[in-house]
N, CA and C atoms of all chains as a GROMACS GRO file, in nm:
protein
  438
    1MET      N    1 -13.393  -0.131  -4.877
    1MET     CA    2 -13.286  -0.070  -4.797
    1MET      C    3 -13.315  -0.088  -4.649
    2ASP      N    4 -13.213  -0.121  -4.574
    2ASP     CA    5 -13.226  -0.141  -4.430
    2ASP      C    6 -13.268  -0.010  -4.363
    3ILE      N    7 -13.352  -0.024  -4.257
    3ILE     CA    8 -13.407   0.096  -4.194
    3ILE      C    9 -13.296   0.185  -4.136
    4ARG      N   10 -13.189   0.123  -4.088
    4ARG     CA   11 -13.078   0.205  -4.032
    4ARG      C   12 -13.017   0.293  -4.141
    5ALA      N   13 -13.005   0.236  -4.262
    5ALA     CA   14 -12.950   0.313  -4.373
    5ALA      C   15 -13.045   0.425  -4.413
    6LYS      N   16 -13.176   0.396  -4.410
    6LYS     CA   17 -13.275   0.499  -4.447
    6LYS      C   18 -13.268   0.617  -4.349
    7ILE      N   19 -13.261   0.585  -4.221
    7ILE     CA   20 -13.253   0.690  -4.118
    7ILE      C   21 -13.126   0.774  -4.139
    8GLY      N   22 -13.015   0.705  -4.164
    8GLY     CA   23 -12.888   0.775  -4.184
    8GLY      C   24 -12.893   0.868  -4.302
    9GLU      N   25 -12.951   0.818  -4.411
    9GLU     CA   26 -12.962   0.899  -4.534
    9GLU      C   27 -13.051   1.021  -4.510
   10ARG      N   28 -13.163   1.000  -4.440
   10ARG     CA   29 -13.257   1.111  -4.412
   10ARG      C   30 -13.188   1.219  -4.328
   11ILE      N   31 -13.113   1.176  -4.226
   11ILE     CA   32 -13.045   1.274  -4.139
   11ILE      C   33 -12.942   1.353  -4.220
   12ARG      N   34 -12.866   1.282  -4.300
   12ARG     CA   35 -12.763   1.350  -4.380
   12ARG      C   36 -12.827   1.453  -4.475
   13GLU      N   37 -12.936   1.413  -4.543
   13GLU     CA   38 -13.004   1.505  -4.635
   13GLU      C   39 -13.048   1.633  -4.563
   14LEU      N   40 -13.111   1.613  -4.446
   14LEU     CA   41 -13.165   1.727  -4.371
   14LEU      C   42 -13.052   1.814  -4.317
   15ARG      N   43 -12.945   1.750  -4.274
   15ARG     CA   44 -12.829   1.824  -4.220
   15ARG      C   45 -12.765   1.908  -4.331
   16ASP      N   46 -12.749   1.844  -4.449
   16ASP     CA   47 -12.691   1.917  -4.563
   16ASP      C   48 -12.778   2.038  -4.601
   17LYS      N   49 -12.909   2.016  -4.598
   17LYS     CA   50 -13.003   2.126  -4.633
   17LYS      C   51 -12.983   2.247  -4.542
   18LEU      N   52 -12.949   2.218  -4.417
   18LEU     CA   53 -12.930   2.328  -4.319
   18LEU      C   54 -12.785   2.375  -4.315
   19ASN      N   55 -12.702   2.317  -4.406
   19ASN     CA   56 -12.558   2.350  -4.407
   19ASN      C   57 -12.493   2.334  -4.269
   20LEU      N   58 -12.531   2.228  -4.202
   20LEU     CA   59 -12.470   2.196  -4.072
   20LEU      C   60 -12.363   2.089  -4.092
   21SER      N   61 -12.254   2.100  -4.017
   21SER     CA   62 -12.155   1.993  -4.018
   21SER      C   63 -12.204   1.886  -3.919
   22GLN      N   64 -12.142   1.769  -3.922
   22GLN     CA   65 -12.176   1.665  -3.824
   22GLN      C   66 -12.146   1.719  -3.684
   23LYS      N   67 -12.039   1.797  -3.675
   23LYS     CA   68 -12.000   1.853  -3.544
   23LYS      C   69 -12.109   1.949  -3.492
   24ASP      N   70 -12.161   2.034  -3.583
   24ASP     CA   71 -12.270   2.125  -3.544
   24ASP      C   72 -12.392   2.046  -3.495
   25LEU      N   73 -12.431   1.947  -3.575
   25LEU     CA   74 -12.552   1.868  -3.541
   25LEU      C   75 -12.531   1.795  -3.408
   26ALA      N   76 -12.411   1.737  -3.392
   26ALA     CA   77 -12.382   1.664  -3.267
   26ALA      C   78 -12.394   1.759  -3.147
   27TYR      N   79 -12.341   1.879  -3.164
   27TYR     CA   80 -12.346   1.977  -3.055
   27TYR      C   81 -12.491   2.011  -3.020
   28GLN      N   82 -12.572   2.039  -3.121
   28GLN     CA   83 -12.712   2.081  -3.097
   28GLN      C   84 -12.797   1.965  -3.044
   29ALA      N   85 -12.760   1.842  -3.083
   29ALA     CA   86 -12.840   1.727  -3.039
   29ALA      C   87 -12.787   1.670  -2.907
   30ASP      N   88 -12.672   1.729  -2.862
   30ASP     CA   89 -12.609   1.680  -2.738
   30ASP      C   90 -12.571   1.532  -2.750
   31LEU      N   91 -12.510   1.501  -2.867
   31LEU     CA   92 -12.463   1.364  -2.893
   31LEU      C   93 -12.319   1.373  -2.943
   32ASP      N   94 -12.248   1.261  -2.946
   32ASP     CA   95 -12.110   1.261  -2.996
   32ASP      C   96 -12.107   1.268  -3.149
   33ARG      N   97 -12.008   1.339  -3.201
   33ARG     CA   98 -11.995   1.349  -3.346
   33ARG      C   99 -11.973   1.210  -3.407
   34SER      N  100 -11.897   1.126  -3.340
   34SER     CA  101 -11.870   0.993  -3.395
   34SER      C  102 -11.999   0.910  -3.399
   35TYR      N  103 -12.088   0.937  -3.304
   35TYR     CA  104 -12.216   0.865  -3.302
   35TYR      C  105 -12.300   0.909  -3.423
   36ILE      N  106 -12.302   1.042  -3.447
   36ILE     CA  107 -12.376   1.095  -3.563
   36ILE      C  108 -12.320   1.034  -3.692
   37ALA      N  109 -12.187   1.026  -3.701
   37ALA     CA  110 -12.124   0.969  -3.821
   37ALA      C  111 -12.169   0.824  -3.840
   38GLY      N  112 -12.173   0.748  -3.731
   38GLY     CA  113 -12.214   0.608  -3.740
   38GLY      C  114 -12.360   0.593  -3.781
   39VAL      N  115 -12.445   0.682  -3.726
   39VAL     CA  116 -12.588   0.679  -3.762
   39VAL      C  117 -12.604   0.709  -3.911
   40GLU      N  118 -12.532   0.812  -3.959
   40GLU     CA  119 -12.546   0.852  -4.100
   40GLU      C  120 -12.496   0.741  -4.194
   41LYS      N  121 -12.400   0.660  -4.146
   41LYS     CA  122 -12.351   0.548  -4.230
   41LYS      C  123 -12.442   0.426  -4.220
   42GLY      N  124 -12.550   0.438  -4.140
   42GLY     CA  125 -12.643   0.324  -4.129
   42GLY      C  126 -12.590   0.214  -4.039
   43GLN      N  127 -12.496   0.249  -3.953
   43GLN     CA  128 -12.431   0.148  -3.869
   43GLN      C  129 -12.492   0.137  -3.730
   44ARG      N  130 -12.593   0.222  -3.700
   44ARG     CA  131 -12.646   0.225  -3.565
   44ARG      C  132 -12.795   0.192  -3.563
   45ASN      N  133 -12.834   0.108  -3.469
   45ASN     CA  134 -12.977   0.083  -3.448
   45ASN      C  135 -13.026   0.187  -3.348
   46ILE      N  136 -13.044   0.306  -3.399
   46ILE     CA  137 -13.068   0.424  -3.316
   46ILE      C  138 -13.198   0.414  -3.236
   47SER      N  139 -13.198   0.469  -3.115
   47SER     CA  140 -13.317   0.463  -3.029
   47SER      C  141 -13.408   0.583  -3.058
   48ILE      N  142 -13.533   0.571  -3.012
   48ILE     CA  143 -13.630   0.677  -3.039
   48ILE      C  144 -13.592   0.807  -2.968
   49VAL      N  145 -13.530   0.797  -2.850
   49VAL     CA  146 -13.488   0.917  -2.778
   49VAL      C  147 -13.383   0.993  -2.859
   50ASN      N  148 -13.289   0.920  -2.918
   50ASN     CA  149 -13.186   0.986  -3.000
   50ASN      C  150 -13.239   1.035  -3.133
   51ILE      N  151 -13.337   0.965  -3.190
   51ILE     CA  152 -13.399   1.013  -3.314
   51ILE      C  153 -13.468   1.147  -3.285
   52GLU      N  154 -13.534   1.154  -3.170
   52GLU     CA  155 -13.603   1.280  -3.135
   52GLU      C  156 -13.501   1.392  -3.112
   53LYS      N  157 -13.392   1.362  -3.042
   53LYS     CA  158 -13.287   1.463  -3.019
   53LYS      C  159 -13.237   1.518  -3.153
   54ILE      N  160 -13.208   1.427  -3.246
   54ILE     CA  161 -13.153   1.469  -3.376
   54ILE      C  162 -13.259   1.545  -3.457
   55SER      N  163 -13.381   1.495  -3.459
   55SER     CA  164 -13.482   1.565  -3.541
   55SER      C  165 -13.511   1.704  -3.482
   56ASN      N  166 -13.514   1.713  -3.349
   56ASN     CA  167 -13.532   1.847  -3.288
   56ASN      C  168 -13.416   1.939  -3.324
   57ALA      N  169 -13.294   1.883  -3.327
   57ALA     CA  170 -13.176   1.964  -3.362
   57ALA      C  171 -13.183   2.007  -3.508
   58LEU      N  172 -13.261   1.933  -3.588
   58LEU     CA  173 -13.281   1.967  -3.730
   58LEU      C  174 -13.410   2.049  -3.746
   59ASN      N  175 -13.463   2.098  -3.634
   59ASN     CA  176 -13.586   2.180  -3.633
   59ASN      C  177 -13.707   2.109  -3.692
   60MET      N  178 -13.716   1.980  -3.662
   60MET     CA  179 -13.828   1.903  -3.716
   60MET      C  180 -13.895   1.823  -3.606
   61ASN      N  181 -14.028   1.807  -3.616
   61ASN     CA  182 -14.091   1.711  -3.525
   61ASN      C  183 -14.084   1.573  -3.592
   62LEU      N  184 -14.119   1.468  -3.520
   62LEU     CA  185 -14.103   1.332  -3.573
   62LEU      C  186 -14.199   1.305  -3.689
   63ASN      N  187 -14.315   1.370  -3.686
   63ASN     CA  188 -14.410   1.354  -3.796
   63ASN      C  189 -14.343   1.401  -3.927
   64ASP      N  190 -14.281   1.518  -3.923
   64ASP     CA  191 -14.213   1.571  -4.042
   64ASP      C  192 -14.091   1.486  -4.078
   65PHE      N  193 -14.017   1.444  -3.975
   65PHE     CA  194 -13.894   1.368  -4.000
   65PHE      C  195 -13.925   1.241  -4.082
   66PHE      N  196 -14.035   1.173  -4.044
   66PHE     CA  197 -14.069   1.047  -4.112
   66PHE      C  198 -14.159   1.068  -4.234
   67ASN      N  199 -14.193   1.192  -4.261
   67ASN     CA  200 -14.277   1.222  -4.377
   67ASN      C  201 -14.190   1.232  -4.502
   68ASP      N  202 -14.144   1.116  -4.547
   68ASP     CA  203 -14.050   1.110  -4.661
   68ASP      C  204 -14.071   0.976  -4.731
   69ALA      N  205 -14.053   0.977  -4.863
   69ALA     CA  206 -14.080   0.856  -4.944
   69ALA      C  207 -14.001   0.735  -4.893
   70LYS      N  208 -13.885   0.762  -4.836
   70LYS     CA  209 -13.803   0.650  -4.787
   70LYS      C  210 -13.879   0.563  -4.687
   71PHE      N  211 -13.974   0.627  -4.617
   71PHE     CA  212 -14.044   0.555  -4.508
   71PHE      C  213 -14.185   0.511  -4.550
   72ASN      N  214 -14.208   0.510  -4.683
   72ASN     CA  215 -14.341   0.469  -4.729
   72ASN      C  216 -14.352   0.320  -4.757
   73SER      N  217 -14.242   0.250  -4.747
   73SER     CA  218 -14.254   0.104  -4.778
   73SER      C  219 -14.236   0.025  -4.649
   74MET      N  220 -14.523   1.524  -2.300
   74MET     CA  221 -14.518   1.381  -2.275
   74MET      C  222 -14.389   1.324  -2.332
   75ASP      N  223 -14.326   1.239  -2.258
   75ASP     CA  224 -14.200   1.176  -2.299
   75ASP      C  225 -14.223   1.093  -2.426
   76ILE      N  226 -14.122   1.092  -2.516
   76ILE     CA  227 -14.138   1.025  -2.644
   76ILE      C  228 -14.165   0.875  -2.627
   77ARG      N  229 -14.107   0.816  -2.522
   77ARG     CA  230 -14.132   0.672  -2.500
   77ARG      C  231 -14.280   0.646  -2.471
   78ALA      N  232 -14.340   0.738  -2.394
   78ALA     CA  233 -14.484   0.725  -2.361
   78ALA      C  234 -14.568   0.747  -2.486
   79LYS      N  235 -14.527   0.842  -2.571
   79LYS     CA  236 -14.603   0.868  -2.695
   79LYS      C  237 -14.602   0.745  -2.786
   80ILE      N  238 -14.484   0.684  -2.800
   80ILE     CA  239 -14.471   0.564  -2.883
   80ILE      C  240 -14.560   0.452  -2.827
   81GLY      N  241 -14.554   0.435  -2.694
   81GLY     CA  242 -14.634   0.329  -2.631
   81GLY      C  243 -14.782   0.349  -2.652
   82GLU      N  244 -14.825   0.475  -2.638
   82GLU     CA  245 -14.967   0.507  -2.655
   82GLU      C  246 -15.011   0.481  -2.800
   83ARG      N  247 -14.926   0.521  -2.894
   83ARG     CA  248 -14.958   0.505  -3.038
   83ARG      C  249 -14.972   0.356  -3.071
   84ILE      N  250 -14.879   0.274  -3.021
   84ILE     CA  251 -14.884   0.130  -3.048
   84ILE      C  252 -15.011   0.069  -2.990
   85ARG      N  253 -15.042   0.107  -2.867
   85ARG     CA  254 -15.163   0.052  -2.802
   85ARG      C  255 -15.289   0.089  -2.881
   86GLU      N  256 -15.297   0.216  -2.923
   86GLU     CA  257 -15.415   0.260  -3.000
   86GLU      C  258 -15.431   0.177  -3.128
   87LEU      N  259 -15.319   0.162  -3.200
   87LEU     CA  260 -15.324   0.091  -3.328
   87LEU      C  261 -15.356  -0.057  -3.306
   88ARG      N  262 -15.297  -0.114  -3.201
   88ARG     CA  263 -15.320  -0.256  -3.169
   88ARG      C  264 -15.468  -0.279  -3.134
   89ASP      N  265 -15.521  -0.188  -3.052
   89ASP     CA  266 -15.664  -0.198  -3.013
   89ASP      C  267 -15.753  -0.188  -3.137
   90LYS      N  268 -15.718  -0.097  -3.228
   90LYS     CA  269 -15.798  -0.078  -3.351
   90LYS      C  270 -15.807  -0.208  -3.432
   91LEU      N  271 -15.698  -0.286  -3.425
   91LEU     CA  272 -15.694  -0.412  -3.503
   91LEU      C  273 -15.744  -0.530  -3.418
   92ASN      N  274 -15.789  -0.497  -3.294
   92ASN     CA  275 -15.834  -0.604  -3.203
   92ASN      C  276 -15.728  -0.712  -3.185
   93LEU      N  277 -15.604  -0.669  -3.174
   93LEU     CA  278 -15.496  -0.765  -3.149
   93LEU      C  279 -15.461  -0.762  -3.000
   94SER      N  280 -15.428  -0.877  -2.946
   94SER     CA  281 -15.376  -0.880  -2.808
   94SER      C  282 -15.227  -0.848  -2.815
   95GLN      N  283 -15.166  -0.821  -2.700
   95GLN     CA  284 -15.021  -0.800  -2.697
   95GLN      C  285 -14.950  -0.927  -2.745
   96LYS      N  286 -15.010  -1.040  -2.711
   96LYS     CA  287 -14.951  -1.169  -2.751
   96LYS      C  288 -14.952  -1.183  -2.904
   97ASP      N  289 -15.066  -1.145  -2.966
   97ASP     CA  290 -15.076  -1.150  -3.113
   97ASP      C  291 -14.970  -1.060  -3.176
   98LEU      N  292 -14.964  -0.935  -3.126
   98LEU     CA  293 -14.871  -0.838  -3.184
   98LEU      C  294 -14.727  -0.885  -3.166
   99ALA      N  295 -14.696  -0.938  -3.046
   99ALA     CA  296 -14.560  -0.987  -3.019
   99ALA      C  297 -14.524  -1.098  -3.117
  100TYR      N  298 -14.620  -1.187  -3.141
  100TYR     CA  299 -14.596  -1.299  -3.233
  100TYR      C  300 -14.568  -1.247  -3.374
  101GLN      N  301 -14.652  -1.156  -3.423
  101GLN     CA  302 -14.637  -1.105  -3.560
  101GLN      C  303 -14.511  -1.020  -3.577
  102ALA      N  304 -14.470  -0.953  -3.466
  102ALA     CA  305 -14.352  -0.866  -3.475
  102ALA      C  306 -14.224  -0.942  -3.441
  103ASP      N  307 -14.242  -1.071  -3.402
  103ASP     CA  308 -14.126  -1.154  -3.361
  103ASP      C  309 -14.051  -1.088  -3.245
  104LEU      N  310 -14.130  -1.044  -3.145
  104LEU     CA  311 -14.073  -0.985  -3.024
  104LEU      C  312 -14.141  -1.051  -2.903
  105ASP      N  313 -14.084  -1.031  -2.785
  105ASP     CA  314 -14.145  -1.090  -2.665
  105ASP      C  315 -14.266  -1.008  -2.621
  106ARG      N  316 -14.366  -1.078  -2.570
  106ARG     CA  317 -14.487  -1.009  -2.521
  106ARG      C  318 -14.450  -0.912  -2.408
  107SER      N  319 -14.358  -0.953  -2.322
  107SER     CA  320 -14.323  -0.865  -2.209
  107SER      C  321 -14.255  -0.738  -2.259
  108TYR      N  322 -14.184  -0.753  -2.371
  108TYR     CA  323 -14.118  -0.634  -2.431
  108TYR      C  324 -14.225  -0.539  -2.483
  109ILE      N  325 -14.326  -0.594  -2.554
  109ILE     CA  326 -14.437  -0.513  -2.605
  109ILE      C  327 -14.506  -0.442  -2.489
  110ALA      N  328 -14.528  -0.514  -2.381
  110ALA     CA  329 -14.596  -0.455  -2.263
  110ALA      C  330 -14.513  -0.338  -2.209
  111GLY      N  331 -14.382  -0.357  -2.200
  111GLY     CA  332 -14.294  -0.250  -2.151
  111GLY      C  333 -14.294  -0.129  -2.242
  112VAL      N  334 -14.294  -0.154  -2.376
  112VAL     CA  335 -14.298  -0.043  -2.472
  112VAL      C  336 -14.428   0.035  -2.457
  113GLU      N  337 -14.540  -0.038  -2.447
  113GLU     CA  338 -14.671   0.029  -2.438
  113GLU      C  339 -14.682   0.112  -2.310
  114LYS      N  340 -14.609   0.069  -2.204
  114LYS     CA  341 -14.612   0.146  -2.077
  114LYS      C  342 -14.515   0.263  -2.081
  115GLY      N  343 -14.444   0.279  -2.195
  115GLY     CA  344 -14.351   0.391  -2.204
  115GLY      C  345 -14.222   0.368  -2.128
  116GLN      N  346 -14.192   0.243  -2.102
  116GLN     CA  347 -14.075   0.209  -2.020
  116GLN      C  348 -13.951   0.175  -2.102
  117ARG      N  349 -13.966   0.174  -2.237
  117ARG     CA  350 -13.854   0.128  -2.320
  117ARG      C  351 -13.809   0.238  -2.416
  118ASN      N  352 -13.679   0.255  -2.426
  118ASN     CA  353 -13.624   0.345  -2.527
  118ASN      C  354 -13.605   0.263  -2.655
  119ILE      N  355 -13.714   0.237  -2.721
  119ILE     CA  356 -13.720   0.141  -2.832
  119ILE      C  357 -13.631   0.182  -2.948
  120SER      N  358 -13.572   0.084  -3.016
  120SER     CA  359 -13.484   0.112  -3.130
  120SER      C  360 -13.567   0.119  -3.258
  121ILE      N  361 -13.504   0.178  -3.362
  121ILE     CA  362 -13.575   0.196  -3.488
  121ILE      C  363 -13.607   0.060  -3.552
  122VAL      N  364 -13.520  -0.038  -3.535
  122VAL     CA  365 -13.546  -0.171  -3.593
  122VAL      C  366 -13.672  -0.231  -3.530
  123ASN      N  367 -13.688  -0.216  -3.400
  123ASN     CA  368 -13.807  -0.271  -3.334
  123ASN      C  369 -13.932  -0.188  -3.362
  124ILE      N  370 -13.916  -0.057  -3.380
  124ILE     CA  371 -14.032   0.025  -3.419
  124ILE      C  372 -14.082  -0.022  -3.555
  125GLU      N  373 -13.987  -0.050  -3.646
  125GLU     CA  374 -14.027  -0.094  -3.780
  125GLU      C  375 -14.096  -0.231  -3.772
  126LYS      N  376 -14.040  -0.322  -3.690
  126LYS     CA  377 -14.101  -0.455  -3.675
  126LYS      C  378 -14.246  -0.441  -3.628
  127ILE      N  379 -14.267  -0.355  -3.527
  127ILE     CA  380 -14.402  -0.338  -3.469
  127ILE      C  381 -14.495  -0.269  -3.568
  128SER      N  382 -14.446  -0.165  -3.635
  128SER     CA  383 -14.536  -0.094  -3.728
  128SER      C  384 -14.572  -0.185  -3.846
  129ASN      N  385 -14.475  -0.264  -3.893
  129ASN     CA  386 -14.508  -0.360  -4.000
  129ASN      C  387 -14.612  -0.461  -3.952
  130ALA      N  388 -14.598  -0.506  -3.827
  130ALA     CA  389 -14.694  -0.603  -3.771
  130ALA      C  390 -14.833  -0.539  -3.757
  131LEU      N  391 -14.835  -0.405  -3.751
  131LEU     CA  392 -14.962  -0.332  -3.744
  131LEU      C  393 -15.006  -0.287  -3.883
  132ASN      N  394 -14.941  -0.344  -3.987
  132ASN     CA  395 -14.972  -0.314  -4.127
  132ASN      C  396 -14.954  -0.166  -4.162
  133MET      N  397 -14.849  -0.108  -4.106
  133MET     CA  398 -14.826   0.035  -4.131
  133MET      C  399 -14.680   0.056  -4.171
  134ASN      N  400 -14.655   0.154  -4.259
  134ASN     CA  401 -14.516   0.193  -4.280
  134ASN      C  402 -14.484   0.301  -4.177
  135LEU      N  403 -14.358   0.342  -4.168
  135LEU     CA  404 -14.317   0.436  -4.062
  135LEU      C  405 -14.375   0.575  -4.087
  136ASN      N  406 -14.392   0.610  -4.213
  136ASN     CA  407 -14.454   0.740  -4.244
  136ASN      C  408 -14.594   0.746  -4.180
  137ASP      N  409 -14.673   0.641  -4.200
  137ASP     CA  410 -14.808   0.638  -4.142
  137ASP      C  411 -14.802   0.629  -3.989
  138PHE      N  412 -14.708   0.547  -3.940
  138PHE     CA  413 -14.700   0.528  -3.794
  138PHE      C  414 -14.679   0.662  -3.722
  139PHE      N  415 -14.589   0.745  -3.780
  139PHE     CA  416 -14.559   0.874  -3.713
  139PHE      C  417 -14.653   0.985  -3.758
  140ASN      N  418 -14.745   0.955  -3.846
  140ASN     CA  419 -14.840   1.057  -3.894
  140ASN      C  420 -14.956   1.070  -3.795
  141ASP      N  421 -14.926   1.130  -3.680
  141ASP     CA  422 -15.024   1.140  -3.570
  141ASP      C  423 -14.991   1.265  -3.489
  142ALA      N  424 -15.096   1.330  -3.436
  142ALA     CA  425 -15.078   1.458  -3.365
  142ALA      C  426 -14.977   1.446  -3.251
  143LYS      N  427 -14.970   1.327  -3.194
  143LYS     CA  428 -14.873   1.307  -3.083
  143LYS      C  429 -14.732   1.346  -3.124
  144PHE      N  430 -14.701   1.329  -3.255
  144PHE     CA  431 -14.563   1.350  -3.300
  144PHE      C  432 -14.545   1.485  -3.370
  145ASN      N  433 -14.641   1.576  -3.349
  145ASN     CA  434 -14.632   1.707  -3.413
  145ASN      C  435 -14.559   1.811  -3.329
  146SER      N  436 -14.526   1.775  -3.208
  146SER     CA  437 -14.458   1.878  -3.125
  146SER      C  438 -14.312   1.839  -3.103
   0.00000   0.00000   0.00000
Protein backbone atom coordinates (compact mmCIF):
# COMPACT_ATOMS: atom_id res chain seq x y z
CA MET A 1 0.00 0.00 0.00
CA ASP A 2 1.23 3.47 -0.89
CA ILE A 3 2.48 5.49 2.08
CA ARG A 4 -0.05 8.27 1.40
CA ALA A 5 -2.87 5.74 1.69
CA LYS A 6 -1.39 4.33 4.91
CA ILE A 7 -1.20 7.79 6.47
CA GLY A 8 -4.78 8.54 5.40
CA GLU A 9 -6.07 5.28 6.83
CA ARG A 10 -4.21 5.83 10.14
CA ILE A 11 -5.64 9.35 10.52
CA ARG A 12 -9.17 8.18 9.77
CA GLU A 13 -8.90 5.31 12.31
CA LEU A 14 -7.63 7.63 15.04
CA ARG A 15 -10.21 10.31 14.22
CA ASP A 16 -13.05 7.76 14.34
CA LYS A 17 -11.76 6.47 17.69
CA LEU A 18 -12.09 9.99 19.10
CA ASN A 19 -15.52 10.44 17.45
CA LEU A 20 -14.26 13.56 15.69
CA SER A 21 -15.65 14.72 12.36
CA GLN A 22 -13.24 15.84 9.63
CA LYS A 23 -14.47 19.36 10.40
CA ASP A 24 -13.55 18.97 14.10
CA LEU A 25 -10.09 17.60 13.26
CA ALA A 26 -9.48 20.32 10.66
CA TYR A 27 -10.41 22.98 13.21
CA GLN A 28 -8.11 21.58 15.92
CA ALA A 29 -5.23 21.04 13.48
CA ASP A 30 -5.74 24.51 11.95
CA LEU A 31 -6.04 22.97 8.48
CA ASP A 32 -8.80 22.99 5.82
CA ARG A 33 -11.45 20.29 6.00
CA SER A 34 -11.00 19.59 2.29
CA TYR A 35 -7.27 19.08 2.90
CA ILE A 36 -8.03 16.56 5.68
CA ALA A 37 -10.44 14.77 3.32
CA GLY A 38 -7.76 14.56 0.63
CA VAL A 39 -5.16 13.26 3.10
CA GLU A 40 -7.57 10.58 4.38
CA LYS A 41 -8.23 9.47 0.77
CA GLY A 42 -4.47 9.03 0.27
CA GLN A 43 -4.39 11.81 -2.30
CA ARG A 44 -1.86 14.06 -0.55
CA ASN A 45 1.89 13.79 -0.14
CA ILE A 46 1.55 15.34 3.28
CA SER A 47 4.45 17.25 4.87
CA ILE A 48 5.95 16.52 8.28
CA VAL A 49 4.69 19.85 9.67
CA ASN A 50 1.10 18.92 8.76
CA ILE A 51 1.51 15.35 10.04
CA GLU A 52 2.60 16.82 13.37
CA LYS A 53 -0.35 19.27 13.40
CA ILE A 54 -2.79 16.42 12.78
CA SER A 55 -1.22 13.98 15.24
CA ASN A 56 -1.16 16.68 17.94
CA ALA A 57 -4.83 17.38 17.19
CA LEU A 58 -5.39 13.64 17.73
CA ASN A 59 -3.55 13.92 21.09
CA MET A 60 -0.65 11.84 19.88
CA ASN A 61 3.08 12.40 19.52
CA LEU A 62 4.73 11.21 16.28
CA ASN A 63 6.25 8.18 17.99
CA ASP A 64 2.75 6.95 18.89
CA PHE A 65 1.27 8.01 15.54
CA PHE A 66 3.74 5.82 13.61
CA ASN A 67 3.60 3.00 16.16
CA ASP A 68 1.23 0.91 14.05
CA ALA A 69 1.57 -2.27 11.97
CA LYS A 70 0.88 -0.29 8.82
CA PHE A 71 4.31 1.33 9.20
CA ASN A 72 6.26 -1.86 9.91
CA SER A 73 7.05 -2.69 6.31
CA MET B 1 12.73 21.96 18.82
CA ASP B 2 11.02 22.41 15.46
CA ILE B 3 9.92 19.14 13.83
CA ARG B 4 12.04 19.85 10.74
CA ALA B 5 15.15 20.08 12.94
CA LYS B 6 14.19 16.86 14.76
CA ILE B 7 13.82 14.99 11.45
CA GLY B 8 17.16 16.36 10.24
CA GLU B 9 18.93 15.36 13.43
CA ARG B 10 17.42 11.84 13.35
CA ILE B 11 18.52 11.31 9.72
CA ARG B 12 22.05 12.53 10.44
CA GLU B 13 22.36 10.24 13.49
CA LEU B 14 21.18 7.20 11.56
CA ARG B 15 23.35 8.04 8.53
CA ASP B 16 26.43 8.46 10.74
CA LYS B 17 25.68 5.11 12.43
CA LEU B 18 25.81 3.44 9.01
CA ASN B 19 28.95 5.41 8.05
CA LEU B 20 27.18 6.72 4.98
CA SER B 21 28.03 10.06 3.40
CA GLN B 22 25.22 12.41 2.34
CA LYS B 23 26.15 11.46 -1.22
CA ASP B 24 25.70 7.74 -0.45
CA LEU B 25 22.35 8.33 1.25
CA ALA B 26 21.16 10.60 -1.58
CA TYR B 27 22.08 7.92 -4.12
CA GLN B 28 20.28 5.12 -2.25
CA ALA B 29 17.21 7.28 -1.58
CA ASP B 30 17.15 8.55 -5.19
CA LEU B 31 17.21 12.16 -3.97
CA ASP B 32 19.62 15.06 -4.51
CA ARG B 33 22.55 15.41 -2.11
CA SER B 34 21.74 19.11 -1.66
CA TYR B 35 18.20 18.15 -0.67
CA ILE B 36 19.55 15.70 1.95
CA ALA B 37 21.85 18.46 3.25
CA GLY B 38 18.90 20.86 3.55
CA VAL B 39 16.77 18.25 5.35
CA GLU B 40 19.56 17.48 7.82
CA LYS B 41 19.92 21.22 8.56
CA GLY B 42 16.21 21.36 9.39
CA GLN B 43 15.52 23.64 6.46
CA ARG B 44 12.99 21.44 4.65
CA ASN B 45 9.36 20.67 5.38
CA ILE B 46 9.92 17.17 4.07
CA SER B 47 7.03 15.13 2.64
CA ILE B 48 6.03 11.66 3.80
CA VAL B 49 7.09 10.11 0.47
CA ASN B 50 10.63 11.47 0.90
CA ILE B 51 10.75 10.49 4.58
CA GLU B 52 9.90 6.94 3.51
CA LYS B 53 12.56 7.01 0.74
CA ILE B 54 15.21 8.14 3.25
CA SER B 55 14.19 5.75 6.03
CA ASN B 56 14.16 2.83 3.57
CA ALA B 57 17.63 3.89 2.39
CA LEU B 58 18.64 3.76 6.07
CA ASN B 59 17.20 0.21 6.26
CA MET B 60 14.40 1.29 8.57
CA ASN B 61 10.63 1.22 8.40
CA LEU B 62 8.73 4.34 9.53
CA ASN B 63 7.75 2.76 12.85
CA ASP B 64 11.45 2.36 13.72
CA PHE B 65 12.40 5.74 12.24
CA PHE B 66 9.98 7.58 14.55
CA ASN B 67 10.72 5.32 17.53
CA ASP B 68 13.03 7.86 19.17
CA ALA B 69 12.78 10.17 22.21
CA LYS B 70 12.88 13.17 19.90
CA PHE B 71 9.38 12.27 18.73
CA ASN B 72 7.86 11.64 22.17
CA SER B 73 6.76 15.20 22.80
